[in-house]
GUTORPA-848222 format. One line per 8 residues: number of its first residue (from 1); their letters; for each residue x, y, z of N, C-alpha, C. Coordinates in pm, 1 decimal, decimal comma. Layout:
# residues N
NUM	A	X/Y/Z/X/Y/Z/X/Y/Z | ...
This chain:
# residues 281
1	MRGTLVKR	83,4/-130,7/-16,8/10,3/2,8/-3,2/97,0/107,2/-30,4 | 170,0/129,9/84,4/273,5/239,1/90,0/357,1/243,4/-33,9 | 388,4/138,8/-94,7/454,5/142,6/-206,9/400,5/215,3/-331,6 | 263,7/172,1/-313,5/178,4/237,3/-426,2/134,7/349,2/-419,2 | 111,7/429,7/-286,9/118,1/574,2/-275,0/246,4/666,6/-320,1 | 357,8/556,2/-282,3/499,5/655,2/-321,5/475,8/679,1/-452,5 | 465,7/540,8/-540,5/475,3/567,1/-682,8/346,6/679,9/-748,0 | 267,7/669,6/-684,1/162,7/761,0/-772,2/198,2/887,5/-716,7
9	IALNGAGL	285,6/953,7/-593,3/330,5/1072,2/-589,5/426,9/1096,4/-671,8 | 529,4/1001,4/-711,8/601,4/1020,6/-806,1/613,9/1027,7/-918,7 | 477,2/975,8/-956,1/438,2/984,9/-1113,6/371,9/1130,8/-1140,0 | 278,4/1188,5/-1022,8/228,5/1311,7/-1006,4/329,0/1412,0/-1031,4 | 436,6/1400,9/-935,0/521,0/1475,6/-945,1/616,3/1528,1/-1076,9 | 600,9/1379,7/-1136,8/694,8/1376,1/-1263,6/589,8/1454,7/-1381,4 | 483,8/1429,9/-1360,7/372,5/1498,3/-1448,5/367,3/1641,8/-1423,9 | 385,2/1684,1/-1308,4/364,5/1806,1/-1278,3/486,2/1887,6/-1338,1
17	LVALFAAF	595,5/1823,3/-1303,7/723,8/1889,3/-1349,2/704,4/1904,0/-1529,7 | 682,2/1807,8/-1613,0/664,1/1814,8/-1699,5/575,9/1928,8/-1774,2 | 479,5/1933,7/-1713,1/346,9/2020,7/-1734,3/407,3/2193,8/-1719,0 | 482,9/2177,2/-1608,8/558,3/2316,3/-1559,0/662,5/2374,2/-1700,2 | 750,7/2255,7/-1746,1/824,7/2274,9/-1819,0/781,0/2328,7/-1962,9 | 652,9/2253,2/-2014,2/595,4/2298,3/-2152,3/529,6/2409,2/-2123,7 | 471,5/2468,0/-1986,5/389,3/2580,1/-1975,4/454,1/2695,4/-1969,4 | 609,3/2683,6/-1922,2/706,7/2808,0/-1908,2/679,9/2891,0/-2004,7
25	PVYWMIAT	765,3/2848,5/-2154,2/764,7/2945,3/-2257,0/637,8/3015,5/-2261,8 | 522,4/2957,8/-2236,0/371,1/3018,5/-2273,6/387,0/3164,5/-2166,6 | 423,6/3089,3/-2049,4/389,3/3231,9/-1956,5/507,7/3312,8/-1969,8 | 604,8/3266,3/-2010,2/742,9/3393,2/-2022,4/669,9/3496,0/-2158,3 | 613,3/3411,2/-2264,9/572,1/3498,4/-2338,7/460,2/3571,1/-2313,3 | 363,0/3539,6/-2264,3/252,8/3640,7/-2214,5/336,9/3751,4/-2097,2 | 386,9/3693,6/-2011,8/474,9/3794,3/-1916,4/566,4/3923,7/-1989,0 | 661,2/3867,1/-2103,9/706,3/3953,5/-2159,2/620,8/4060,2/-2242,6
33	SLKPNREI	543,9/3996,6/-2296,0/417,6/4123,3/-2377,8/384,9/4219,3/-2279,2 | 336,1/4195,3/-2152,6/283,6/4295,1/-2045,8/412,6/4383,3/-2013,8 | 532,7/4339,2/-2014,7/638,5/4404,8/-1997,4/701,4/4536,0/-2047,0 | 729,1/4678,3/-2000,3/776,9/4780,0/-2072,8/912,9/4768,7/-2139,8 | 910,6/4806,6/-2235,5/1052,6/4802,6/-2312,4/1158,4/4797,7/-2186,6 | 1184,0/4893,7/-2122,6/1292,7/4892,4/-2013,9/1291,5/4767,2/-1914,0 | 1183,5/4730,3/-1879,8/1219,9/4565,8/-1817,9/1223,4/4480,3/-1914,4 | 1212,4/4474,4/-2019,5/1245,2/4349,4/-2159,1/1395,4/4349,1/-2170,6
41	FSSTPRPV	1473,1/4480,0/-2187,2/1582,0/4491,3/-2209,6/1646,9/4531,1/-2118,1 | 1625,9/4473,6/-1958,4/1677,7/4544,6/-1874,8/1802,1/4373,7/-1850,5 | 1942,8/4419,2/-1782,1/2020,3/4340,2/-1750,7/2005,9/4219,3/-1659,8 | 1883,3/4284,5/-1564,7/1834,1/4183,5/-1463,8/1684,0/4114,6/-1513,3 | 1643,0/4045,3/-1621,1/1532,9/4020,4/-1604,2/1434,3/3969,2/-1494,5 | 1301,2/3987,2/-1498,9/1248,9/3952,5/-1384,8/1140,1/3870,9/-1474,2 | 1093,8/3745,4/-1404,8/974,2/3666,3/-1424,9/821,0/3730,8/-1424,5 | 831,3/3828,2/-1344,2/671,1/3905,8/-1315,4/688,1/4032,3/-1363,8
49	PTEPTLDH	637,3/4089,7/-1442,5/608,4/4219,9/-1458,7/588,6/4311,3/-1377,6 | 692,5/4401,0/-1324,5/686,8/4511,8/-1202,4/593,1/4641,3/-1252,9 | 579,6/4657,7/-1350,1/468,7/4767,8/-1400,6/420,4/4719,0/-1534,0 | 348,3/4636,7/-1532,9/234,8/4572,6/-1618,3/181,5/4667,7/-1724,9 | 172,5/4696,6/-1832,1/130,6/4752,5/-1964,7/51,9/4689,1/-2053,9 | -29,0/4742,6/-2145,0/-83,3/4691,8/-2249,5/-49,5/4761,5/-2374,8 | 39,0/4830,0/-2356,7/93,5/4930,4/-2469,8/146,0/4846,5/-2610,8 | 196,0/4712,2/-2595,7/248,7/4634,4/-2689,9/82,3/4615,0/-2775,7
57	YRDILTGN	24,9/4556,8/-2703,7/-101,1/4489,0/-2758,4/-168,4/4633,4/-2826,6 | -194,4/4759,6/-2772,3/-201,7/4873,2/-2849,7/-193,8/4910,5/-2963,0 | -47,0/4866,8/-2972,6/57,4/4901,6/-3081,6/14,3/4831,7/-3175,7 | -26,6/4709,5/-3166,5/-14,1/4605,4/-3300,6/-148,7/4598,3/-3331,4 | -230,2/4604,2/-3235,3/-380,3/4647,7/-3272,5/-425,2/4766,0/-3333,2 | -390,9/4880,1/-3305,2/-420,5/5014,4/-3336,2/-337,3/5078,3/-3465,1 | -197,9/5017,7/-3479,3/-132,6/5056,2/-3570,9/-124,2/4965,2/-3693,7 | -52,2/5000,0/-3829,5/-55,5/4949,8/-3933,7/92,6/4877,9/-3937,4
65	LIPGVTFA	103,6/4764,9/-3954,9/226,3/4710,1/-3959,7/324,6/4737,2/-4129,7 | 215,0/4761,2/-4207,4/229,7/4806,0/-4350,2/118,8/4911,7/-4395,5 | 176,3/5005,2/-4478,3/68,8/5081,2/-4524,7/-53,5/5037,4/-4559,5 | -158,5/5104,6/-4491,0/-297,2/5057,8/-4477,7/-345,0/4912,4/-4454,1 | -277,1/4866,8/-4404,7/-297,7/4698,7/-4355,1/-258,1/4682,7/-4192,3 | -336,2/4642,1/-4156,7/-338,1/4640,0/-3981,0/-350,9/4477,3/-3932,1 | -278,7/4471,3/-3834,8/-320,7/4305,5/-3741,3/-408,2/4277,7/-3781,6 | -527,3/4331,4/-3793,0/-659,9/4242,8/-3771,2/-683,8/4207,8/-3911,3
73	DFFLNSVL	-635,1/4264,5/-4037,6/-636,3/4186,7/-4170,5/-575,1/4059,5/-4176,7 | -472,5/4070,0/-4125,0/-372,7/3940,1/-4136,9/-472,3/3850,0/-4031,8 | -502,5/3864,3/-3949,3/-562,3/3767,5/-3856,1/-675,8/3712,7/-3902,6 | -772,8/3811,7/-4002,0/-890,8/3762,7/-4066,3/-853,9/3676,4/-4193,2 | -744,5/3679,3/-4244,6/-683,5/3627,8/-4356,3/-664,3/3456,8/-4307,3 | -598,2/3491,9/-4162,0/-575,0/3322,6/-4131,7/-692,8/3249,6/-4118,8 | -788,8/3314,7/-4052,7/-937,7/3249,5/-3962,7/-992,2/3196,3/-4120,8 | -992,4/3290,7/-4216,1/-1045,6/3210,0/-4332,1/-974,8/3104,5/-4391,3
81	VAGATVLL	-879,0/3148,3/-4404,0/-778,8/3029,6/-4448,7/-790,5/2873,6/-4365,0 | -765,0/2880,0/-4208,6/-778,4/2786,4/-4140,5/-906,0/2705,4/-4114,1 | -1011,7/2812,2/-4137,6/-1152,4/2763,2/-4142,8/-1192,0/2700,9/-4255,4 | -1165,6/2722,8/-4347,2/-1185,0/2668,3/-4476,4/-1133,7/2523,9/-4494,0 | -995,9/2537,2/-4445,9/-960,9/2396,2/-4440,0/-971,9/2312,2/-4327,0 | -1018,5/2353,5/-4228,5/-1115,0/2262,6/-4152,6/-1240,8/2196,3/-4176,9 | -1309,5/2294,2/-4230,6/-1475,6/2247,1/-4266,7/-1423,8/2148,4/-4401,1 | -1353,3/2161,9/-4506,2/-1324,5/2071,3/-4610,2/-1274,1/1953,2/-4585,7
89	SGLVALLA	-1151,8/1978,4/-4501,7/-1078,0/1835,3/-4464,0/-1172,7/1750,2/-4407,6 | -1246,8/1833,8/-4304,4/-1344,8/1718,4/-4216,2/-1441,4/1625,9/-4329,5 | -1527,9/1754,7/-4411,3/-1609,4/1680,1/-4488,1/-1584,3/1595,3/-4569,0 | -1451,5/1584,0/-4649,0/-1397,2/1498,7/-4787,6/-1341,0/1383,9/-4703,6 | -1265,5/1397,1/-4580,1/-1169,3/1295,5/-4505,4/-1277,5/1204,6/-4440,8 | -1391,0/1246,2/-4421,4/-1500,5/1163,2/-4335,2/-1557,7/1093,8/-4450,4 | -1583,6/1129,6/-4585,0/-1642,6/1054,3/-4694,2/-1542,9/958,5/-4744,6 | -1447,2/951,3/-4717,1/-1317,1/896,3/-4791,0/-1269,2/792,8/-4705,9
97	ATAVARFR	-1296,4/810,8/-4548,8/-1275,2/721,6/-4468,0/-1359,0/626,8/-4436,4 | -1495,7/637,3/-4478,2/-1624,9/595,0/-4474,7/-1615,9/497,7/-4579,4 | -1554,3/531,1/-4708,8/-1559,3/464,4/-4835,7/-1447,9/327,1/-4812,9 | -1341,3/385,2/-4727,3/-1222,4/308,3/-4742,8/-1249,8/198,9/-4653,1 | -1317,3/236,5/-4495,3/-1349,2/132,6/-4420,3/-1463,3/50,3/-4425,7 | -1594,8/92,9/-4514,1/-1668,0/4,7/-4530,0/-1693,4/-60,7/-4659,2 | -1630,0/-27,7/-4767,8/-1616,3/-95,1/-4916,7/-1479,3/-159,8/-4937,9 | -1481,3/-274,0/-5026,3/-1373,2/-285,5/-5055,7/-1367,9/-295,4/-5231,6
105	FKLRTSFL	-1256,7/-232,0/-5281,1/-1253,3/-218,5/-5404,9/-1129,5/-248,8/-5464,7 | -1062,7/-253,6/-5586,5/-967,5/-235,4/-5626,0/-824,1/-143,2/-5580,4 | -727,0/-193,6/-5581,2/-602,7/-72,3/-5512,9/-654,9/17,6/-5400,2 | -721,8/-69,7/-5308,2/-779,2/0,4/-5156,8/-645,9/6,2/-5082,2 | -577,1/-101,4/-5079,6/-449,1/-160,9/-5022,7/-348,5/-12,9/-5055,9 | -315,8/-18,8/-5161,9/-218,6/70,9/-5253,2/-298,2/228,7/-5216,8 | -373,7/275,6/-5191,0/-463,6/390,1/-5163,3/-410,0/371,3/-5011,5 | -433,4/315,5/-4902,6/-371,6/328,3/-4781,9/-258,5/330,2/-4788,3
113	IMLLVVQM	-158,3/271,0/-4865,8/-6,5/270,0/-4834,1/31,2/446,1/-4892,1 | -29,7/457,7/-4948,2/-12,2/601,7/-5032,5/-12,0/720,5/-4948,6 | -113,0/679,5/-4832,5/-166,2/788,4/-4735,7/-62,2/787,0/-4639,9 | 33,7/716,2/-4630,8/127,4/682,5/-4533,3/223,2/726,8/-4568,1 | 249,5/698,6/-4767,7/432,4/742,8/-4809,1/379,6/895,0/-4799,5 | 252,6/964,7/-4864,1/272,3/1142,3/-4859,7/300,3/1185,8/-4753,5 | 291,2/1156,4/-4620,4/320,9/1205,6/-4486,8/467,5/1180,4/-4480,0 | 550,6/1103,9/-4551,7/671,5/1114,1/-4549,7/780,0/1213,8/-4617,9
121	IPLEALVI	683,6/1291,0/-4722,1/746,7/1375,7/-4760,0/772,5/1527,6/-4735,8 | 918,3/1548,4/-4739,3/938,7/1724,0/-4657,5/847,5/1817,7/-4744,6 | 785,7/1895,7/-4696,1/725,8/2005,5/-4736,4/810,4/2093,3/-4832,2 | 947,1/2114,5/-4811,6/1004,2/2179,8/-4875,5/1043,6/2120,7/-5052,2 | 1030,9/2011,1/-5012,8/1021,8/1941,0/-5145,2/931,5/1947,0/-5267,6 | 821,0/2018,2/-5204,6/702,0/2010,4/-5261,9/680,8/2177,0/-5317,1 | 764,7/2286,1/-5236,0/731,3/2417,0/-5300,2/710,7/2427,3/-5433,1 | 824,3/2408,8/-5508,8/829,2/2477,1/-5637,1/743,9/2387,9/-5721,1
129	PLFLMIQR	709,8/2243,3/-5734,6/572,5/2170,1/-5826,4/453,5/2240,7/-5760,6 | 432,1/2229,8/-5627,2/296,7/2341,6/-5613,7/316,8/2448,1/-5666,4 | 384,6/2545,5/-5640,4/402,6/2671,7/-5722,9/353,5/2669,2/-5853,4 | 395,4/2571,6/-5912,1/383,6/2580,1/-6087,8/243,7/2545,2/-6125,4 | 186,8/2466,5/-6000,1/70,6/2410,1/-6039,0/-45,0/2482,6/-5995,5 | -33,0/2553,8/-5912,8/-91,8/2683,8/-5847,5/-92,3/2798,8/-5962,4 | -9,7/2837,8/-6023,7/2,0/2952,9/-6125,1/-93,2/2886,8/-6225,5 | -31,9/2766,6/-6290,7/-131,6/2702,2/-6402,2/-301,7/2713,7/-6398,9
137	LGLYNTLP	-329,3/2676,7/-6245,8/-445,9/2701,5/-6198,6/-503,0/2861,1/-6200,2 | -422,1/2916,4/-6216,4/-470,4/3088,4/-6182,1/-527,5/3098,1/-6056,3 | -463,2/3064,3/-5970,5/-480,4/3057,2/-5832,6/-372,1/3136,6/-5750,2 | -262,1/3166,5/-5830,8/-133,3/3263,9/-5738,8/-189,1/3388,1/-5709,3 | -148,3/3395,5/-5569,0/-212,0/3537,9/-5512,8/-339,8/3529,3/-5455,6 | -388,1/3408,9/-5405,4/-533,9/3416,5/-5356,4/-508,8/3327,0/-5254,4 | -615,6/3342,8/-5157,2/-619,9/3275,1/-5041,1/-682,2/3143,4/-5068,8 | -751,5/3121,0/-5209,5/-772,8/2947,0/-5191,0/-646,3/2875,1/-5253,5
145	SLILTYLG	-580,7/2924,5/-5295,7/-423,4/2855,3/-5318,6/-395,1/2789,1/-5191,5 | -378,9/2875,6/-5052,7/-335,7/2829,0/-4963,6/-439,4/2691,4/-4893,4 | -584,2/2742,0/-4888,7/-663,4/2629,6/-4831,7/-643,7/2525,8/-4939,1 | -622,4/2487,0/-5082,5/-607,3/2380,0/-5136,1/-464,0/2299,3/-5118,9 | -352,2/2401,1/-5064,3/-244,3/2328,6/-5042,8/-261,6/2264,3/-4923,4 | -291,8/2351,0/-4817,1/-306,5/2284,2/-4681,5/-412,0/2153,0/-4646,8 | -492,5/2159,8/-4778,2/-615,8/2079,4/-4757,0/-561,0/1924,5/-4776,5 | -471,8/1952,9/-4898,5/-363,8/1825,9/-4920,7/-290,4/1765,5/-4851,4
153	FSLPFAVW	-247,8/1867,3/-4728,5/-151,6/1814,3/-4638,6/-206,2/1772,0/-4538,3 | -341,8/1793,0/-4525,0/-390,4/1752,0/-4397,5/-494,9/1641,5/-4423,5 | -530,3/1607,7/-4518,1/-644,0/1495,3/-4614,5/-562,2/1346,3/-4560,5 | -444,4/1360,3/-4595,3/-392,0/1215,2/-4556,1/-388,3/1142,8/-4427,7 | -352,4/1245,7/-4320,2/-359,5/1200,9/-4199,2/-522,2/1209,3/-4155,4 | -608,4/1281,4/-4183,7/-743,3/1266,2/-4182,2/-786,7/1160,3/-4176,3 | -763,8/1108,1/-4321,8/-853,3/991,2/-4374,3/-830,8/887,1/-4294,8 | -681,7/851,1/-4251,9/-582,9/756,2/-4213,1/-649,6/763,5/-4059,3
161	MLRGFVAA	-660,9/850,4/-3992,6/-726,6/821,8/-3840,7/-862,0/778,5/-3860,5 | -950,0/887,5/-3945,9/-1100,8/848,0/-3929,4/-1147,1/715,6/-3988,4 | -1027,5/664,5/-4067,0/-1070,9/509,4/-4139,6/-1100,9/446,2/-4008,7 | -999,7/439,5/-3873,6/-977,3/334,9/-3789,8/-1119,4/372,2/-3690,8 | -1172,1/511,6/-3705,0/-1296,5/521,3/-3613,2/-1389,8/462,3/-3668,3 | -1419,4/442,2/-3807,9/-1546,0/448,5/-3882,3/-1541,7/272,2/-3867,2 | -1398,3/206,8/-3889,6/-1410,1/68,2/-3892,1/-1450,3/17,1/-3746,2 | -1414,5/96,4/-3654,9/-1464,1/56,4/-3480,0/-1601,6/72,4/-3454,6
169	VPKELEEA	-1693,8/138,7/-3569,1/-1813,8/137,6/-3522,3/-1884,2/-4,5/-3584,8 | -1970,5/-92,8/-3484,7/-2020,1/-177,6/-3558,4/-2101,8/-187,0/-3636,6 | -2118,7/-263,5/-3756,9/-2228,3/-263,4/-3837,6/-2354,3/-276,9/-3811,3 | -2358,3/-371,8/-3709,3/-2512,2/-387,9/-3638,0/-2593,2/-264,1/-3599,6 | -2514,4/-150,9/-3555,9/-2591,6/-47,1/-3528,6/-2661,3/7,2/-3645,2 | -2581,2/2,3/-3763,5/-2608,7/93,6/-3922,7/-2744,0/-7,0/-3955,8 | -2722,6/-140,8/-3928,8/-2843,6/-268,0/-3961,2/-2940,3/-228,6/-3909,0 | -2959,2/-245,4/-3755,9/-3069,2/-205,2/-3692,5/-3148,5/-103,3/-3706,3
177	AAIDGASR	-3030,5/16,5/-3729,0/-3140,4/172,2/-3781,6/-3212,9/142,8/-3971,1 | -3138,2/37,3/-4018,3/-3220,4/21,7/-4138,1/-3348,2/-72,3/-4124,4 | -3340,6/-111,1/-4036,3/-3444,4/-230,6/-4022,6/-3529,4/-147,5/-3984,1 | -3485,1/-34,5/-3870,0/-3611,8/72,8/-3818,2/-3632,9/165,1/-3951,1 | -3631,7/214,6/-4034,9/-3675,4/232,1/-4162,3/-3603,3/368,5/-4180,3 | -3462,8/366,2/-4143,6/-3378,7/477,6/-4160,7/-3291,1/484,7/-4267,2 | -3310,4/561,3/-4365,7/-3221,0/589,9/-4495,0/-3093,9/593,7/-4472,0 | -3011,8/593,0/-4583,9/-2874,5/585,8/-4557,2/-2813,6/704,8/-4524,3
185	AQIFRKVL	-2896,0/806,0/-4549,6/-2859,4/958,2/-4517,3/-2872,6/982,7/-4369,3 | -3010,4/888,5/-4338,8/-3026,7/910,1/-4187,4/-2950,7/859,8/-4110,5 | -2876,0/718,1/-4160,2/-2779,7/607,1/-4083,6/-2672,7/689,9/-4041,2 | -2596,5/758,4/-4168,5/-2483,9/835,7/-4172,1/-2480,3/976,2/-4080,4 | -2583,2/1039,6/-4058,1/-2593,8/1178,0/-4012,5/-2650,0/1105,4/-3842,6 | -2727,9/1005,4/-3824,3/-2786,0/1003,9/-3709,3/-2690,3/856,0/-3588,8 | -2652,8/821,2/-3701,4/-2567,0/696,5/-3635,1/-2395,3/703,0/-3662,4 | -2373,2/713,3/-3751,8/-2238,7/681,3/-3755,3/-2156,9/821,3/-3753,0
193	FPLVAPGL	-2226,9/942,8/-3760,2/-2139,3/1067,2/-3748,8/-2104,6/1071,8/-3625,7 | -2214,1/1082,9/-3524,2/-2218,6/1096,4/-3365,7/-2078,7/1008,1/-3303,3 | -2069,7/894,0/-3363,3/-1979,5/789,8/-3307,0/-1848,8/810,9/-3351,3 | -1842,7/888,9/-3493,0/-1713,5/927,9/-3542,3/-1649,5/1062,7/-3480,9 | -1755,3/1146,5/-3446,7/-1713,1/1234,8/-3407,8/-1595,3/1284,3/-3334,0 | -1557,0/1208,1/-3244,6/-1421,7/1219,6/-3161,1/-1309,5/1219,5/-3253,3 | -1308,4/1131,3/-3377,3/-1180,0/1122,9/-3464,0/-1184,1/1237,6/-3537,8 | -1340,0/1273,7/-3575,0/-1332,6/1365,2/-3654,8/-1302,6/1530,2/-3576,1
201	VATSIFSF	-1315,2/1523,2/-3468,4/-1273,0/1670,2/-3368,6/-1097,7/1670,9/-3379,0 | -1034,1/1526,7/-3352,9/-896,8/1539,4/-3348,6/-821,0/1551,0/-3490,9 | -897,3/1515,7/-3570,1/-817,8/1581,6/-3709,3/-836,3/1710,7/-3780,8 | -954,7/1755,8/-3691,9/-958,1/1909,3/-3714,1/-877,1/1991,2/-3658,0 | -859,1/1943,6/-3534,2/-736,7/2039,1/-3458,3/-606,1/2009,2/-3529,2 | -591,8/1899,8/-3579,1/-446,5/1894,9/-3643,0/-451,4/1994,1/-3795,0 | -546,4/1986,9/-3860,8/-577,1/2038,9/-3969,8/-590,5/2189,8/-3936,2 | -632,0/2227,9/-3850,1/-646,4/2382,7/-3830,4/-509,6/2410,4/-3780,3
209	ITAWNELI	-426,7/2344,3/-3693,2/-261,5/2393,0/-3619,4/-186,6/2419,2/-3738,0 | -186,7/2305,2/-3836,2/-157,2/2291,3/-3971,1/-148,9/2408,1/-4094,5 | -286,0/2475,8/-4110,3/-307,7/2579,0/-4162,8/-276,3/2739,6/-4068,0 | -293,7/2722,7/-3936,7/-281,7/2831,7/-3907,5/-133,3/2877,9/-3861,4 | -65,0/2756,5/-3839,6/72,1/2813,7/-3851,8/176,6/2804,5/-3956,3 | 130,6/2763,1/-4076,0/200,9/2716,9/-4194,4/264,3/2868,7/-4255,2 | 383,9/2846,0/-4290,3/450,7/2983,0/-4329,4/516,6/2977,9/-4464,9 | 607,4/2883,1/-4484,4/667,5/2860,8/-4630,7/562,7/2902,7/-4749,9
217	FALTFIND	455,5/2819,7/-4763,8/362,2/2833,6/-4867,3/279,3/2984,0/-4862,3 | 225,3/3017,6/-4729,4/190,0/3154,9/-4741,7/300,4/3271,8/-4789,0 | 416,5/3235,9/-4789,4/511,7/3359,9/-4813,5/514,0/3344,2/-4962,9 | 521,4/3195,7/-5009,9/559,8/3193,3/-5184,8/451,8/3171,1/-5269,3 | 295,0/3145,0/-5236,9/204,0/3175,1/-5298,2/126,4/3301,9/-5309,5 | 153,1/3372,0/-5205,8/78,9/3510,9/-5198,7/189,9/3625,2/-5226,6 | 146,1/3724,3/-5270,6/250,6/3823,7/-5336,4/197,6/3960,4/-5275,4 | 45,9/4000,8/-5258,6/19,2/4131,1/-5204,0/12,0/4084,9/-5042,6
225	QDRYTLPV	73,6/4183,9/-5003,0/64,8/4181,9/-4847,0/-35,9/4211,7/-4746,5 | -123,1/4276,0/-4857,3/-263,0/4267,8/-4762,2/-338,7/4120,2/-4748,8 | -300,9/4019,0/-4806,6/-346,9/3908,1/-4833,5/-240,2/3811,9/-4751,8 | -132,5/3845,6/-4701,9/-88,3/3775,5/-4575,4/-139,3/3721,2/-4458,8 | -100,1/3601,5/-4424,1/-184,7/3529,4/-4318,0/-88,9/3584,4/-4182,1 | -124,0/3549,3/-4074,4/-73,1/3598,0/-3963,0/113,7/3507,0/-3921,4 | 127,7/3412,3/-3989,0/285,8/3368,2/-3980,5/371,6/3459,3/-4052,4 | 309,6/3503,0/-4160,8/398,9/3607,6/-4237,1/389,9/3755,5/-4190,2
233	AMTFFFGR	303,8/3771,6/-4115,8/301,3/3928,5/-4073,6/420,2/3915,9/-3952,6 | 405,2/3808,3/-3881,4/511,3/3812,1/-3773,4/637,3/3832,8/-3792,3 | 678,3/3822,1/-3916,0/796,3/3847,0/-3981,7/841,8/4003,7/-3981,9 | 734,3/4069,2/-3949,8/779,8/4202,7/-4009,1/821,1/4289,6/-3836,0 | 815,7/4207,2/-3776,7/855,6/4285,4/-3625,4/1020,7/4233,1/-3620,3 | 1089,3/4166,1/-3713,1/1219,6/4096,5/-3703,3/1262,2/4192,0/-3815,9 | 1355,0/4301,2/-3764,0/1430,4/4377,4/-3843,9/1570,6/4329,6/-3866,9 | 1672,2/4371,3/-3949,9/1763,4/4335,5/-4007,5/1899,2/4385,7/-3878,0
241	DDTAWGPV	1867,7/4469,5/-3788,9/1904,9/4497,2/-3665,4/1870,5/4499,2/-3545,7 | 1762,5/4487,5/-3523,5/1707,0/4515,8/-3416,1/1535,5/4398,1/-3415,5 | 1521,2/4374,2/-3296,6/1393,8/4309,0/-3288,8/1301,6/4342,2/-3193,8 | 1161,3/4396,2/-3238,1/1064,8/4444,4/-3131,4/1017,3/4353,1/-3043,4 | 1121,8/4311,4/-2958,6/1034,6/4187,7/-2838,9/856,5/4214,7/-2806,8 | 884,9/4327,8/-2757,2/719,2/4340,0/-2698,6/596,0/4301,0/-2774,0 | 608,2/4391,8/-2894,9/515,0/4352,6/-2996,7/509,8/4197,7/-3074,3 | 627,5/4145,6/-3060,0/664,0/4039,7/-3111,0/579,5/3939,1/-3003,3
249	MAASTIFT	610,9/3949,9/-2902,2/549,6/3866,6/-2765,9/401,5/3912,5/-2749,7 | 356,8/3992,0/-2758,0/200,3/4050,1/-2778,4/130,0/3972,2/-2897,0 | 186,6/4000,6/-3035,1/168,7/3935,8/-3143,3/142,6/3789,8/-3139,8 | 270,3/3718,8/-3065,1/242,5/3562,1/-3039,0/137,9/3538,5/-2985,3 | 107,7/3597,6/-2825,8/21,1/3598,2/-2774,6/-153,8/3590,4/-2823,8 | -144,0/3669,6/-2909,4/-275,1/3696,9/-2983,0/-273,0/3566,9/-3090,0 | -169,3/3539,7/-3147,6/-126,6/3435,4/-3237,7/-202,1/3299,1/-3208,6 | -144,1/3280,4/-3058,1/-153,4/3136,2/-3003,1/-336,9/3119,8/-2955,3
257	LPVIIFFL	-385,5/3231,6/-2914,2/-533,7/3222,2/-2836,0/-612,8/3155,7/-2917,8 | -648,6/3167,0/-3075,2/-717,2/3120,3/-3111,6/-722,2/2936,0/-3127,8 | -568,1/2913,3/-3135,3/-589,7/2754,7/-3136,1/-612,2/2704,5/-2984,3 | -593,4/2768,9/-2865,3/-655,1/2733,7/-2751,0/-819,0/2734,2/-2750,7 | -837,8/2853,9/-2787,1/-1003,6/2863,1/-2780,0/-1062,1/2743,2/-2902,0 | -979,0/2722,0/-2957,0/-1051,1/2606,8/-3065,9/-1058,1/2503,6/-2986,2 | -915,0/2465,5/-2938,8/-951,2/2325,5/-2875,8/-998,3/2302,8/-2775,1 | -1044,6/2420,0/-2676,0/-1147,4/2437,8/-2571,6/-1298,3/2408,6/-2632,5
265	VVQRRMVS	-1330,8/2471,9/-2753,7/-1480,8/2441,1/-2776,4/-1476,9/2313,6/-2811,4 | -1393,3/2238,5/-2890,3/-1411,0/2107,4/-2953,3/-1386,4/1979,8/-2902,6 | -1307,4/2046,1/-2739,7/-1270,2/1910,5/-2687,5/-1381,4/1833,8/-2582,5 | -1492,5/1891,1/-2574,3/-1594,2/1860,2/-2512,5/-1659,1/1764,8/-2585,8 | -1671,8/1769,9/-2710,9/-1714,3/1732,3/-2818,3/-1647,3/1571,3/-2831,5 | -1518,5/1582,5/-2787,5/-1421,8/1472,0/-2812,9/-1516,6/1349,0/-2718,4 | -1527,7/1400,1/-2600,3/-1570,3/1332,1/-2450,7/-1753,1/1270,0/-2501,4 | -1812,1/1379,6/-2552,0/-1966,0/1328,0/-2541,9/-1982,5/1257,7/-2679,7
273	GLVAGAVK	-1882,6/1263,7/-2791,9/-1933,4/1179,3/-2898,4/-1872,9/1046,2/-2912,7 | -1836,8/994,7/-2802,6/-1798,6/868,7/-2757,7/-1918,6/758,6/-2771,1 | -2019,8/802,8/-2700,6/-2126,9/752,3/-2696,9/-2258,0/798,8/-2728,6 | -2237,5/911,9/-2799,2/-2372,9/954,6/-2854,2/-2393,9/883,4/-2975,3 | -2531,8/878,6/-3028,8/-2557,7/789,4/-3130,8/-2589,7/628,2/-3108,7 | -2484,9/606,6/-3038,0/-2525,9/448,6/-3012,3/-2632,8/414,9/-2945,8 | -2694,9/493,7/-2906,4/-2845,7/510,5/-2821,4/-2962,8/568,6/-2920,4 | -3058,9/476,8/-2934,3/-3151,6/506,0/-3022,6/-3222,8/623,0/-2962,1
281	G	-3318,3/719,6/-3071,8/-3364,8/845,5/-3028,8/-3270,3/951,4/-3038,4
């Protein structure tokens, strides 16, 4: 009994240390964003701001990073790109995963293998061919070019992961719903979809983070500065001779908030979706 208690305390202590280690950079980012410049560049940095200020947030939210373009414009571009990527990847991946898990067809195994192979290709190796393809499609310097690119990178993971969730749903549930008179569309919407929702949420988080944080393609495919996304806008704070660390930390804090909010909104669905749909009615 005593050994079990000691082991539990040791595991909890180790988990707490890991959590503190992971959370410290986030805390330091937020704390630095609230410090005036004299504290940021002080020879003896302090972990807690002695004179907290919101000046850095006010500067980036009210000022123009470039003539005629505000931080809110970049934020809106990122929201549009990430939101469209999440919606499209979720819809396409769910339909593809259902087909792969429920039907047998030629080259099915090859298709699954290709999903894994695609994940092994480095993004940098695809910049030039994708750039040429985007130009031929007439999508260069448009936000849809980023949406299609991010969709291509998030779909393989989403299909592979959702395939396991769909395969884990007993076919007897669908057959029982069919016996009760439910159509295929109703079976998909009221039985399969709620049970697969946890996997759909997990893949949505991956798709959102992929589209929200990506820099290389956003910098390559977009030419007009008013169409830049937030990762590109962050580079404006870094000069050749110096870096505006206060605005950088304030912008990074705002940049991180949507990811946290998105996770908090969908994490409840990850739990409730585990059993929803298994109960008739």
